PDBQT receptor file of N, H, CA, C and O in Angstrom, charges set to zero:
ATOM      1  N   UNK A   1     133.035 171.006  89.686  1.00  0.00    +0.000 N 
ATOM      2  CA  UNK A   1     132.291 171.501  88.532  1.00  0.00    +0.000 C 
ATOM      3  C   UNK A   1     131.924 170.338  87.606  1.00  0.00    +0.000 C 
ATOM      4  O   UNK A   1     130.783 170.226  87.156  1.00  0.00    +0.000 OA
ATOM      5  N   UNK A   2     132.903 169.480  87.331  1.00  0.00    +0.000 N 
ATOM      6  H   UNK A   2     133.829 169.572  87.697  1.00  0.00    +0.000 HD
ATOM      7  CA  UNK A   2     132.666 168.350  86.437  1.00  0.00    +0.000 C 
ATOM      8  C   UNK A   2     131.616 167.404  87.035  1.00  0.00    +0.000 C 
ATOM      9  O   UNK A   2     130.750 166.903  86.318  1.00  0.00    +0.000 OA
ATOM     10  N   UNK A   3     131.696 167.163  88.346  1.00  0.00    +0.000 N 
ATOM     11  H   UNK A   3     132.400 167.570  88.928  1.00  0.00    +0.000 HD
ATOM     12  CA  UNK A   3     130.748 166.262  89.009  1.00  0.00    +0.000 C 
ATOM     13  C   UNK A   3     129.332 166.828  88.960  1.00  0.00    +0.000 C 
ATOM     14  O   UNK A   3     128.365 166.088  88.780  1.00  0.00    +0.000 OA
ATOM     15  N   UNK A   4     129.220 168.141  89.122  1.00  0.00    +0.000 N 
ATOM     16  H   UNK A   4     130.006 168.742  89.269  1.00  0.00    +0.000 HD
ATOM     17  CA  UNK A   4     127.906 168.790  89.068  1.00  0.00    +0.000 C 
ATOM     18  C   UNK A   4     127.261 168.577  87.704  1.00  0.00    +0.000 C 
ATOM     19  O   UNK A   4     126.068 168.292  87.600  1.00  0.00    +0.000 OA
ATOM     20  N   UNK A   5     128.073 168.721  86.665  1.00  0.00    +0.000 N 
ATOM     21  H   UNK A   5     129.042 168.952  86.750  1.00  0.00    +0.000 HD
ATOM     22  CA  UNK A   5     127.576 168.528  85.304  1.00  0.00    +0.000 C 
ATOM     23  C   UNK A   5     127.102 167.083  85.112  1.00  0.00    +0.000 C 
ATOM     24  O   UNK A   5     126.051 166.840  84.520  1.00  0.00    +0.000 OA
ATOM     25  N   UNK A   6     127.884 166.138  85.615  1.00  0.00    +0.000 N 
ATOM     26  H   UNK A   6     128.738 166.335  86.097  1.00  0.00    +0.000 HD
ATOM     27  CA  UNK A   6     127.515 164.722  85.484  1.00  0.00    +0.000 C 
ATOM     28  C   UNK A   6     126.194 164.454  86.206  1.00  0.00    +0.000 C 
ATOM     29  O   UNK A   6     125.350 163.710  85.704  1.00  0.00    +0.000 OA
ATOM     30  N   UNK A   7     126.015 165.058  87.382  1.00  0.00    +0.000 N 
ATOM     31  H   UNK A   7     126.700 165.662  87.790  1.00  0.00    +0.000 HD
ATOM     32  CA  UNK A   7     124.765 164.888  88.137  1.00  0.00    +0.000 C 
ATOM     33  C   UNK A   7     123.591 165.440  87.343  1.00  0.00    +0.000 C 
ATOM     34  O   UNK A   7     122.518 164.839  87.294  1.00  0.00    +0.000 OA
ATOM     35  N   UNK A   8     123.810 166.580  86.731  1.00  0.00    +0.000 N 
ATOM     36  H   UNK A   8     124.682 167.068  86.771  1.00  0.00    +0.000 HD
ATOM     37  CA  UNK A   8     122.732 167.211  85.952  1.00  0.00    +0.000 C 
ATOM     38  C   UNK A   8     122.361 166.338  84.760  1.00  0.00    +0.000 C 
ATOM     39  O   UNK A   8     121.181 166.172  84.452  1.00  0.00    +0.000 OA
ATOM     40  N   UNK A   9     123.353 165.787  84.098  1.00  0.00    +0.000 N 
ATOM     41  H   UNK A   9     124.312 165.921  84.349  1.00  0.00    +0.000 HD
ATOM     42  CA  UNK A   9     123.089 164.911  82.944  1.00  0.00    +0.000 C 
ATOM     43  C   UNK A   9     122.294 163.684  83.390  1.00  0.00    +0.000 C 
ATOM     44  O   UNK A   9     121.338 163.279  82.728  1.00  0.00    +0.000 OA
ATOM     45  N   UNK A  10     122.698 163.094  84.524  1.00  0.00    +0.000 N 
ATOM     46  H   UNK A  10     123.475 163.422  85.062  1.00  0.00    +0.000 HD
ATOM     47  CA  UNK A  10     121.967 161.930  85.047  1.00  0.00    +0.000 C 
ATOM     48  C   UNK A  10     120.534 162.292  85.372  1.00  0.00    +0.000 C 
ATOM     49  O   UNK A  10     119.611 161.530  85.082  1.00  0.00    +0.000 OA
ATOM     50  N   UNK A  11     120.347 163.470  85.981  1.00  0.00    +0.000 N 
ATOM     51  H   UNK A  11     121.097 164.088  86.216  1.00  0.00    +0.000 HD
ATOM     52  CA  UNK A  11     119.009 163.921  86.360  1.00  0.00    +0.000 C 
ATOM     53  C   UNK A  11     118.128 164.099  85.127  1.00  0.00    +0.000 C 
ATOM     54  O   UNK A  11     116.972 163.677  85.111  1.00  0.00    +0.000 OA
ATOM     55  N   UNK A  12     118.690 164.730  84.096  1.00  0.00    +0.000 N 
ATOM     56  H   UNK A  12     119.629 165.074  84.110  1.00  0.00    +0.000 HD
ATOM     57  CA  UNK A  12     117.937 164.935  82.852  1.00  0.00    +0.000 C 
ATOM     58  C   UNK A  12     117.586 163.593  82.222  1.00  0.00    +0.000 C 
ATOM     59  O   UNK A  12     116.474 163.406  81.729  1.00  0.00    +0.000 OA
ATOM     60  N   UNK A  13     118.531 162.663  82.239  1.00  0.00    +0.000 N 
ATOM     61  H   UNK A  13     119.435 162.815  82.639  1.00  0.00    +0.000 HD
ATOM     62  CA  UNK A  13     118.280 161.331  81.677  1.00  0.00    +0.000 C 
ATOM     63  C   UNK A  13     117.150 160.639  82.435  1.00  0.00    +0.000 C 
ATOM     64  O   UNK A  13     116.308 159.971  81.834  1.00  0.00    +0.000 OA
ATOM     65  N   UNK A  14     117.137 160.802  83.751  1.00  0.00    +0.000 N 
ATOM     66  H   UNK A  14     117.820 161.345  84.240  1.00  0.00    +0.000 HD
ATOM     67  CA  UNK A  14     116.064 160.214  84.566  1.00  0.00    +0.000 C 
ATOM     68  C   UNK A  14     114.720 160.819  84.185  1.00  0.00    +0.000 C 
ATOM     69  O   UNK A  14     113.730 160.100  84.052  1.00  0.00    +0.000 OA
ATOM     70  N   UNK A  15     114.679 162.113  84.012  1.00  0.00    +0.000 N 
ATOM     71  H   UNK A  15     115.483 162.698  84.121  1.00  0.00    +0.000 HD
ATOM     72  CA  UNK A  15     113.423 162.780  83.642  1.00  0.00    +0.000 C 
ATOM     73  C   UNK A  15     112.931 162.272  82.293  1.00  0.00    +0.000 C 
ATOM     74  O   UNK A  15     111.742 162.008  82.116  1.00  0.00    +0.000 OA
ATOM     75  N   UNK A  16     113.856 162.138  81.343  1.00  0.00    +0.000 N 
ATOM     76  H   UNK A  16     114.822 162.352  81.487  1.00  0.00    +0.000 HD
ATOM     77  CA  UNK A  16     113.485 161.656  80.007  1.00  0.00    +0.000 C 
ATOM     78  C   UNK A  16     112.943 160.226  80.106  1.00  0.00    +0.000 C 
ATOM     79  O   UNK A  16     111.940 159.893  79.475  1.00  0.00    +0.000 OA
ATOM     80  N   UNK A  17     113.611 159.385  80.900  1.00  0.00    +0.000 N 
ATOM     81  H   UNK A  17     114.427 159.655  81.413  1.00  0.00    +0.000 HD
ATOM     82  CA  UNK A  17     113.155 158.004  81.069  1.00  0.00    +0.000 C 
ATOM     83  C   UNK A  17     111.778 157.951  81.713  1.00  0.00    +0.000 C 
ATOM     84  O   UNK A  17     110.934 157.150  81.312  1.00  0.00    +0.000 OA
ATOM     85  N   UNK A  18     111.548 158.804  82.714  1.00  0.00    +0.000 N 
ATOM     86  H   UNK A  18     112.234 159.454  83.040  1.00  0.00    +0.000 HD
ATOM     87  CA  UNK A  18     110.226 158.846  83.362  1.00  0.00    +0.000 C 
ATOM     88  C   UNK A  18     109.157 159.203  82.347  1.00  0.00    +0.000 C 
ATOM     89  O   UNK A  18     108.078 158.610  82.334  1.00  0.00    +0.000 OA
ATOM     90  N   UNK A  19     109.462 160.178  81.495  1.00  0.00    +0.000 N 
ATOM     91  H   UNK A  19     110.339 160.659  81.505  1.00  0.00    +0.000 HD
ATOM     92  CA  UNK A  19     108.503 160.619  80.483  1.00  0.00    +0.000 C 
ATOM     93  C   UNK A  19     108.204 159.488  79.512  1.00  0.00    +0.000 C 
ATOM     94  O   UNK A  19     107.050 159.276  79.142  1.00  0.00    +0.000 OA
ATOM     95  N   UNK A  20     109.248 158.754  79.092  1.00  0.00    +0.000 N 
ATOM     96  H   UNK A  20     110.186 158.927  79.393  1.00  0.00    +0.000 HD
ATOM     97  CA  UNK A  20     109.060 157.618  78.176  1.00  0.00    +0.000 C 
ATOM     98  C   UNK A  20     108.202 156.540  78.837  1.00  0.00    +0.000 C 
ATOM     99  O   UNK A  20     107.297 155.984  78.215  1.00  0.00    +0.000 OA
ATOM    100  N   UNK A  21     108.501 156.250  80.119  1.00  0.00    +0.000 N 
ATOM    101  H   UNK A  21     109.236 156.701  80.624  1.00  0.00    +0.000 HD
ATOM    102  CA  UNK A  21     107.740 155.234  80.838  1.00  0.00    +0.000 C 
ATOM    103  C   UNK A  21     106.275 155.637  80.949  1.00  0.00    +0.000 C 
ATOM    104  O   UNK A  21     105.378 154.807  80.800  1.00  0.00    +0.000 OA
ATOM    105  N   UNK A  22     106.045 156.920  81.212  1.00  0.00    +0.000 N 
ATOM    106  H   UNK A  22     106.773 157.594  81.333  1.00  0.00    +0.000 HD
ATOM    107  CA  UNK A  22     104.667 157.395  81.340  1.00  0.00    +0.000 C 
ATOM    108  C   UNK A  22     103.923 157.217  80.027  1.00  0.00    +0.000 C 
ATOM    109  O   UNK A  22     102.763 156.805  80.018  1.00  0.00    +0.000 OA
ATOM    110  N   UNK A  23     104.594 157.530  78.907  1.00  0.00    +0.000 N 
ATOM    111  H   UNK A  23     105.536 157.864  78.915  1.00  0.00    +0.000 HD
ATOM    112  CA  UNK A  23     103.964 157.379  77.596  1.00  0.00    +0.000 C 
ATOM    113  C   UNK A  23     103.649 155.911  77.318  1.00  0.00    +0.000 C 
ATOM    114  O   UNK A  23     102.583 155.590  76.793  1.00  0.00    +0.000 OA
ATOM    115  N   UNK A  24     104.576 155.024  77.671  1.00  0.00    +0.000 N 
ATOM    116  H   UNK A  24     105.442 155.285  78.097  1.00  0.00    +0.000 HD
ATOM    117  CA  UNK A  24     104.354 153.586  77.471  1.00  0.00    +0.000 C 
ATOM    118  C   UNK A  24     103.157 153.135  78.295  1.00  0.00    +0.000 C 
ATOM    119  O   UNK A  24     102.313 152.375  77.820  1.00  0.00    +0.000 OA
ATOM    120  N   UNK A  25     103.093 153.619  79.556  1.00  0.00    +0.000 N 
ATOM    121  H   UNK A  25     103.779 154.236  79.941  1.00  0.00    +0.000 HD
ATOM    122  CA  UNK A  25     101.995 153.247  80.447  1.00  0.00    +0.000 C 
ATOM    123  C   UNK A  25     100.657 153.709  79.870  1.00  0.00    +0.000 C 
ATOM    124  O   UNK A  25      99.681 152.959  79.884  1.00  0.00    +0.000 OA
ATOM    125  N   UNK A  26     100.612 154.934  79.367  1.00  0.00    +0.000 N 
ATOM    126  H   UNK A  26     101.405 155.544  79.356  1.00  0.00    +0.000 HD
ATOM    127  CA  UNK A  26      99.386 155.472  78.773  1.00  0.00    +0.000 C 
ATOM    128  C   UNK A  26      98.986 154.641  77.561  1.00  0.00    +0.000 C 
ATOM    129  O   UNK A  26      97.809 154.330  77.380  1.00  0.00    +0.000 OA
ATOM    130  N   UNK A  27      99.965 154.281  76.729  1.00  0.00    +0.000 N 
ATOM    131  H   UNK A  27     100.922 154.534  76.876  1.00  0.00    +0.000 HD
ATOM    132  CA  UNK A  27      99.684 153.469  75.547  1.00  0.00    +0.000 C 
ATOM    133  C   UNK A  27      99.118 152.109  75.942  1.00  0.00    +0.000 C 
ATOM    134  O   UNK A  27      98.171 151.616  75.328  1.00  0.00    +0.000 OA
ATOM    135  N   UNK A  28      99.714 151.501  76.985  1.00  0.00    +0.000 N 
ATOM    136  H   UNK A  28     100.483 151.901  77.484  1.00  0.00    +0.000 HD
ATOM    137  CA  UNK A  28      99.242 150.192  77.434  1.00  0.00    +0.000 C 
ATOM    138  C   UNK A  28      97.812 150.292  77.960  1.00  0.00    +0.000 C 
ATOM    139  O   UNK A  28      96.989 149.417  77.689  1.00  0.00    +0.000 OA
ATOM    140  N   UNK A  29      97.514 151.349  78.706  1.00  0.00    +0.000 N 
ATOM    141  H   UNK A  29      98.183 152.060  78.926  1.00  0.00    +0.000 HD
ATOM    142  CA  UNK A  29      96.145 151.531  79.217  1.00  0.00    +0.000 C 
ATOM    143  C   UNK A  29      95.164 151.679  78.075  1.00  0.00    +0.000 C 
ATOM    144  O   UNK A  29      94.070 151.116  78.112  1.00  0.00    +0.000 OA
ATOM    145  N   UNK A  30      95.547 152.429  77.070  1.00  0.00    +0.000 N 
ATOM    146  H   UNK A  30      96.435 152.887  77.040  1.00  0.00    +0.000 HD
ATOM    147  CA  UNK A  30      94.681 152.627  75.911  1.00  0.00    +0.000 C 
ATOM    148  C   UNK A  30      94.432 151.290  75.213  1.00  0.00    +0.000 C 
ATOM    149  O   UNK A  30      93.310 151.006  74.793  1.00  0.00    +0.000 OA
ATOM    150  N   UNK A  31      95.474 150.472  75.092  1.00  0.00    +0.000 N 
ATOM    151  H   UNK A  31      96.386 150.703  75.434  1.00  0.00    +0.000 HD
ATOM    152  CA  UNK A  31      95.325 149.159  74.454  1.00  0.00    +0.000 C 
ATOM    153  C   UNK A  31      94.412 148.261  75.284  1.00  0.00    +0.000 C 
ATOM    154  O   UNK A  31      93.587 147.530  74.735  1.00  0.00    +0.000 OA
ATOM    155  N   UNK A  32      94.563 148.318  76.627  1.00  0.00    +0.000 N 
ATOM    156  H   UNK A  32      95.232 148.912  77.073  1.00  0.00    +0.000 HD
ATOM    157  CA  UNK A  32      93.689 147.514  77.489  1.00  0.00    +0.000 C 
ATOM    158  C   UNK A  32      92.231 147.912  77.300  1.00  0.00    +0.000 C 
ATOM    159  O   UNK A  32      91.351 147.054  77.244  1.00  0.00    +0.000 OA
ATOM    160  N   UNK A  33      91.977 149.217  77.202  1.00  0.00    +0.000 N 
ATOM    161  H   UNK A  33      92.692 149.914  77.248  1.00  0.00    +0.000 HD
ATOM    162  CA  UNK A  33      90.596 149.696  77.006  1.00  0.00    +0.000 C 
ATOM    163  C   UNK A  33      90.036 149.168  75.697  1.00  0.00    +0.000 C 
ATOM    164  O   UNK A  33      88.884 148.740  75.636  1.00  0.00    +0.000 OA
ATOM    165  N   UNK A  34      90.854 149.199  74.647  1.00  0.00    +0.000 N 
ATOM    166  H   UNK A  34      91.790 149.547  74.697  1.00  0.00    +0.000 HD
ATOM    167  CA  UNK A  34      90.414 148.703  73.336  1.00  0.00    +0.000 C 
ATOM    168  C   UNK A  34      90.116 147.208  73.422  1.00  0.00    +0.000 C 
ATOM    169  O   UNK A  34      89.092 146.743  72.922  1.00  0.00    +0.000 OA
ATOM    170  N   UNK A  35      91.023 146.455  74.062  1.00  0.00    +0.000 N 
ATOM    171  H   UNK A  35      91.856 146.833  74.468  1.00  0.00    +0.000 HD
ATOM    172  CA  UNK A  35      90.837 145.008  74.201  1.00  0.00    +0.000 C 
ATOM    173  C   UNK A  35      89.568 144.713  75.004  1.00  0.00    +0.000 C 
ATOM    174  O   UNK A  35      88.784 143.836  74.641  1.00  0.00    +0.000 OA
ATOM    175  N   UNK A  36      89.376 145.452  76.093  1.00  0.00    +0.000 N 
ATOM    176  H   UNK A  36      90.013 146.165  76.388  1.00  0.00    +0.000 HD
ATOM    177  CA  UNK A  36      88.199 145.235  76.931  1.00  0.00    +0.000 C 
ATOM    178  C   UNK A  36      86.914 145.549  76.176  1.00  0.00    +0.000 C 
ATOM    179  O   UNK A  36      85.924 144.830  76.311  1.00  0.00    +0.000 OA
ATOM    180  N   UNK A  37      86.922 146.608  75.390  1.00  0.00    +0.000 N 
ATOM    181  H   UNK A  37      87.726 147.192  75.281  1.00  0.00    +0.000 HD
ATOM    182  CA  UNK A  37      85.707 146.974  74.650  1.00  0.00    +0.000 C 
ATOM    183  C   UNK A  37      85.421 145.942  73.566  1.00  0.00    +0.000 C 
ATOM    184  O   UNK A  37      84.259 145.703  73.237  1.00  0.00    +0.000 OA
ATOM    185  N   UNK A  38      86.461 145.327  73.006  1.00  0.00    +0.000 N 
ATOM    186  H   UNK A  38      87.405 145.521  73.274  1.00  0.00    +0.000 HD
ATOM    187  CA  UNK A  38      86.265 144.287  71.984  1.00  0.00    +0.000 C 
ATOM    188  C   UNK A  38      85.719 143.023  72.637  1.00  0.00    +0.000 C 
ATOM    189  O   UNK A  38      84.866 142.345  72.065  1.00  0.00    +0.000 OA
ATOM    190  N   UNK A  39      86.210 142.706  73.838  1.00  0.00    +0.000 N 
ATOM    191  H   UNK A  39      86.903 143.258  74.303  1.00  0.00    +0.000 HD
ATOM    192  CA  UNK A  39      85.786 141.481  74.522  1.00  0.00    +0.000 C 
ATOM    193  C   UNK A  39      84.336 141.536  74.993  1.00  0.00    +0.000 C 
ATOM    194  O   UNK A  39      83.675 140.501  75.089  1.00  0.00    +0.000 OA
ATOM    195  N   UNK A  40      83.836 142.739  75.286  1.00  0.00    +0.000 N 
ATOM    196  H   UNK A  40      84.373 143.580  75.207  1.00  0.00    +0.000 HD
ATOM    197  CA  UNK A  40      82.469 142.847  75.832  1.00  0.00    +0.000 C 
ATOM    198  C   UNK A  40      81.384 142.629  74.809  1.00  0.00    +0.000 C 
ATOM    199  O   UNK A  40      80.200 142.693  75.142  1.00  0.00    +0.000 OA
TER     200      UNK A  40
């Protein structure tokens, strides 16, 4: 029972990290677009 709970916590943490990474990636893409539009 305890191990199952630990697995679930790890899984949730992974999902949260994936979501954070995705947001960072989107932000970086948006910044690249802004930089590219300024350079042109």
